[in-house]
N, C-alpha and C positions, 0 to 999 in steps of 0.2 A: 889317273888323280882328276885329270879335267872334265871327266865324265861324272866322277864323284862331286866336285865343287858344282857343276851345273845343276846335278839333281838337288843339292842342299840348297841353292840360290832359289831353285823352282818350288822347293818346299816351302821355304821362308817367305817368298811372295805369295804363294797360296794362302798359307795361314794369315798374313795381313790383309789380303782381299776377303777372307771369309770374316775375318774380326771386325773389319770396316761394314761389311753386309750384315753382320748380326747386330752391330750396334745400330745401324739405320732402321732395322726390323723392330728391334726394341725400342727406339724412339718413336717409331710410327704407330706401333700397336700398344705401347706400354709408356706412354709419356709420364715423366717424371714430376709429381706434384711439387707445385712451389711450396716452400716452408712458410705456414701462417704466421703472419705478423701480428703483433699484439694490438687490439682495437684502441685507439686512442682520438680524443678530439682536441682539436686547437681551440682557443679561447674564441675565436670567431665562429667556431661552429656551435657554441653552446650560450644559452642564454646567461645573463649575468645572474650569479648567484647573491639573493639578499640574505645575509646573515642576521637571523633573530638576536635581539639583546639578550644576553645571559638571564635565565631565569623566567623567561616570558614563554608563555604557551601559545603555539602558533595553529592555525587550522590548517585542514587538508589543502587548501588554494592559497595559502599565504606566501609560499615561496615558488618562483617560477622554475620551470625545467625545461628541458630541450624540445618539449612537445607544447610549450606556451606560446600563443600567438594572438591572444586578446585578453585585455585587462580591465575588469569593472572597477570602478571606483565608487564605493559605497560608505557613507558616513567616516570620509577621510580614511578609508581603509581600502586597500587593493585586493582584488580577487583575480587570481591569475587561472586561466582556463583556455579550453582548445577549442578553437572555431569549428572544426569537423565536427565535434562532439554537439555541439549546440545546433548546427545546421541539420544533422541527421534527426535530433528529438524534437526541434521546434520549427514548425513552419514560419512562425513570428520572426524567429532569428534568421531564418534562411532569408525572408525576404528583405530584413532589415540590412544582411550584409550583402546582399546583391544591390541594394540602392546605393552602398557605399561605393567610393573611388578605390578600386582595387590597384590602382597603378603604383602606389606607394607601399612597398612591402615593409614589412615589420611589424612590431607589435601596436596594437591600437588600444588606446584608452578610452573607455564608453563610462561616461559618468551616468549613474542611475539615481536620481534626487527621488526623495520619498520613498525609497525602499530602504529595509533595515538589513544590516549586515548579517545578523545570526539567521534571519529567514531566506536570505538568499544561498547562504552557505547550505543550509538545510535542504533546499529546493535543488541545487546543484549537485549535490551528494546522490540524489535519487536518478539523475541521468549521467553520472560519471561513470565509467565501466569498473573502475577501481573501489568505488564507494556506494555502488547501487543496492549493494545489500544492506544498507544501514536501516534498521527498522523505524517504522513511522510511529510515532505516539500521539497521545491526545493533545500534548503541547504543540508538537508541529504541525499536526494534522491541517488545522485552520488556514494558517500562512502557507504551506506548501501546496495546498488547493488553489488559492487566490492566485498565487504564482502560475500554476499549472494551467488555469484557465486564462490568465493573461497572455501568456506565451505559446497557448496552444499545444500543449505537450500532453498527449493523449496516454502515454505509458504511464506517466505519473498520476494522471487521473485515475487510470484503472487500479493501480496499487492502492491509492487511497479508499476506493470504493472496496477492495478485497479487504482493507484493514477493517473497516466499518463492518463488513458481513461477518467477518471473524468473530467480532465482539457479540453481534447479534447471536450466532450459534452459540457461543459460549454461555449465553443468558440463561439458556435450558437448564445448565448445571448450576451456574452460579448467577443468580438474577442480578442484574444492574442495578445500580441506585438510580433513583428518579432523576438525579442530577445529569448522570451520563446518558440516559435515556433521551432527556430534552436536549442535551449537547449534541448528540449524534443526529436527532430529528432537525435541529437548526442546521448543521451542515449539509444534511442530504437535502433539504429543501433550498437552501440558497444556491446548491450546485447542480441541482435538477437530478439526483439520483432517485429517481421514481420508485424502483423497487426496493430500494432500501426505505425511503419515505414511508410507503405502506406498511412494511413491517414494523417499523418504529411506531407509527400510529397505533398499530395494532397493539403493540406492547404497552405504550402508555395508557391506552383506554382502558385496559384492565388494571391500572393502578389507581388508588385511591385518589379522588378529584382533590381532597384538601392537602392531600401530600404531595401532589403535583403542583398544586398551585403555591405552596410553602417552598418548593426548590427555588435555589438561589437565581437559577437563569431562567425562570418562567417567563419573566418580562421580555426575555431576550429571543423568545422562540416567535417566529413569524406568525402573524395573526391568521392566516390561510391554514397553517399547521395545526394551531390550537383549535379552530373551528372544526377540521375534520376529526381531531382527537377527541373532542367532546360529542360529537355527531355520533362517532362510532360508539363511545361508551354508552350514550343512550340507546344505541342499537342492541347492544348487550343487556343492558337492564330492560329493554322491553322483550327481547327474547326470553330472558329469564322470567318475567312476570307470566308471559304466556303460556311458558313451561308449567309453572306452578299452576294457573288456572285449569290448564288441561289435566294435570294430576288431580286437583281438587275436584274436577267433574267426575271422576270415577268412584266418589264417595258419597253415598247417599246416607249423609249422617242423620241418626234417629235422635231426637231431641229427650234429652232424659232431665226431669225436674232437678232443681237447684238442690233439695234435701238428697235426692240420690246422689248428687254430683259429690257432696260433702262426705257422705257415708262411703262412697265408692260405687262401682256398677254392681247392680243386682240383677240385671237381666241374665238369660242364658247367652252364652256366646254367639256373636252374631259378627259376621265379617263387616258388617256395616255400622256397626256400634262403634261411636267415637271413642269410647272406653276400651275397646277391644282390639281395635285395628293399630296400635300402637308400632308393632314389628314392621308391618306393611308400610305405615307412614313413613318411619325411619328409612326404610330403604329406598322409598321415592324421594325422600330429602335428599339422601346422599346422591342420588342421580341428578337431581336439580342442581345442586350445588357445583356439581363438576362444570357448569356452564355458566355459573355465576362469577361475574367481575369483583375483584376485590373492593 
């Protein structure tokens, strides 16, 4: 009996030791993952939420969130934005923030006198990751470009340039109005888009001078652009006249008396007779008018 008892005790002890070793091995090689806790924020972790009045339409930057760390004050309205986005997009903002005292943490209120709230929102949309797909329009283009130049945001300048270039390409299929041609020419001139300026001058030079001058924004076009437009139109007309003269030199027109002119041509067919060269003349006229400005 004693032997059997000792054997049972030894087996029980061995099982316990094996269980402990197994648990240690499991904990070492297969650690138990903690149960994930729900992600919560305390009031101190979040920016204070500003509730808009019922029925009011708020803009994309009218309400602060947990990423807001800078606030612009424009026309008695606040625009909440992120400083990192501004610094990455604008060297001017980067320099301005570097010059500020960064010891005091928290939201910074920056008044921007002379700016318009609507224009600033349209500009900030172009650099904010959540709103950068907002399309540029003719209405927002001038003010966005002014702010992009002021704050040295090259990416926004490039988007505006691409927008104008797209409108120029579409002019081939659906011609722009004289007003829009002069509008884009004015923008390209003011913001030094040289390639676009050259293309728009060429488009405007092929438009009738009277129609261009009667356009509502003709007086707003810079004088240098108007000068180049008219100079190119004169060059087009001169090229047209030279081409016509070159074609006329191919014809040694035979003089026919006035009586024969009224009665019609009575001579035998002659390729140099002005009454017999009608088809050839029409062909040359069509060729000449392909280079003729309107």
